[in-house]
C-alpha positions in Angstrom: 0.0 0.0 0.0 1.4 3.4 -1.0 1.8 5.6 2.1 2.2 8.9 0.2 -0.7 11.2 1.0 -1.9 13.8 -1.5 -4.1 16.8 -1.0 -7.1 17.2 -3.4 -9.1 20.4 -3.6 -12.6 19.5 -4.8 -16.2 20.4 -4.6 -18.9 18.0 -3.3 -21.5 17.3 -5.9 -23.5 14.6 -4.1 -24.0 12.7 -0.9 -23.8 9.0 -1.7 -25.6 7.6 1.3 -28.2 8.7 3.9 -26.6 6.8 6.8 -23.8 8.9 8.2 -22.8 6.8 11.2 -22.2 3.2 11.8 -21.5 0.9 14.8 -17.7 0.5 14.8 -15.4 -2.0 16.3 -13.2 -0.3 18.9 -10.2 -2.4 17.8 -10.3 -2.3 14.0 -13.0 0.2 13.1 -14.9 -2.3 11.0 -18.7 -2.3 10.9 -20.2 -4.3 13.7 -23.0 -6.8 13.3 -25.7 -5.8 15.8 -28.7 -7.8 17.0 -31.0 -6.7 19.8 -28.6 -7.7 22.5 -25.1 -8.4 21.2 -22.5 -7.1 18.7 -19.9 -9.0 16.7 -17.0 -7.8 14.6 -16.6 -10.2 11.6 -13.0 -8.9 11.0 -11.3 -9.3 14.4 -13.9 -11.3 16.4 -14.6 -8.7 19.0 -17.9 -9.2 20.8 -20.0 -7.4 23.4 -23.3 -6.1 24.5 -25.2 -4.1 21.8 -25.7 -1.2 24.3 -22.0 -0.8 24.6 -21.4 -0.5 20.8 -19.6 2.7 19.8 -20.4 4.7 16.6 -18.2 6.4 14.0 -18.9 8.8 11.2 -18.8 7.6 7.6 -19.8 10.1 4.9 -19.6 8.9 1.3 -19.4 11.8 -1.2 -19.1 12.3 -5.0 -16.6 15.1 -5.5 -15.2 16.9 -8.5 -12.0 18.8 -9.1 -11.3 20.7 -12.4 -10.6 17.5 -14.3 -12.2 14.4 -12.7 -15.0 13.0 -10.6 -14.2 10.9 -7.6 -16.1 8.8 -5.0 -14.6 9.4 -1.6 -15.5 8.3 1.9 -14.6 10.4 4.9 -14.4 8.6 8.2 -14.1 9.4 11.9 -13.9 12.4 14.2 -12.7 14.8 11.5 -16.5 15.2 10.8 -17.3 16.2 14.4 -16.9 20.0 13.7 -19.3 19.7 10.7 -22.0 17.8 12.7 -21.4 19.7 15.9 -21.4 16.5 18.0 -19.6 13.2 18.1 -21.0 10.2 16.1 -21.9 8.6 19.4 -24.1 11.6 20.4 -25.6 11.9 17.0 -26.6 8.2 17.2 -28.3 8.9 20.5 -30.2 11.9 19.0 -31.3 9.8 16.0 -32.5 7.0 18.3 -34.5 9.4 20.4 -36.0 11.1 17.3 -36.9 7.7 15.8 -38.6 6.6 19.1 -40.6 9.9 19.3 -41.6 9.7 15.6 -42.3 6.0 15.6 -39.7 5.3 12.9 -38.9 1.6 12.6 -36.0 1.8 10.1 -33.0 2.3 12.4 -30.5 2.4 9.6 -31.9 5.6 8.0 -31.1 9.1 9.2 -34.1 11.4 9.6 -34.9 13.2 6.3 -34.3 16.6 7.9 -30.7 15.4 8.8 -30.1 14.3 5.3 -31.2 17.7 4.0 -29.0 19.5 6.5 -26.0 17.5 5.5 -26.7 18.1 1.8 -27.0 21.8 2.5 -23.7 21.9 4.4 -21.7 19.9 1.9 -23.1 20.0 -1.6 -21.6 22.8 -3.7 -18.9 23.5 -1.1 -15.2 23.1 -1.8 -12.9 21.2 0.6 -9.4 20.0 0.7 -9.3 16.2 1.1 -6.3 14.2 2.2 -6.2 11.1 0.1 
């Protein structure tokens, strides 16, 4: 794997997904498999109680520079300033919102959140470390 990092100045043209956070393994950051009571990491074998799962940001974007289009995924706490809270706290807010609104799809972010993220990112220019 090439360890050279480049900087890419590009504009966001689309948000690729509506789920901005995921349950993450504390050891390897892979997506956890959750059921109602337990979590399991298929990559490293870590297990635990579902209530103890931690969450991490994952924002998939379509971006464009002056020459090309790219699909890029931004992970982790570098997104905290844009969302204003940690992924862990955002997950709690989404769970509370879904309970109050009666939403049963726990993988989807509320539509108002998706709109807010689109407003904050689409059309804006960022420098990405790739």
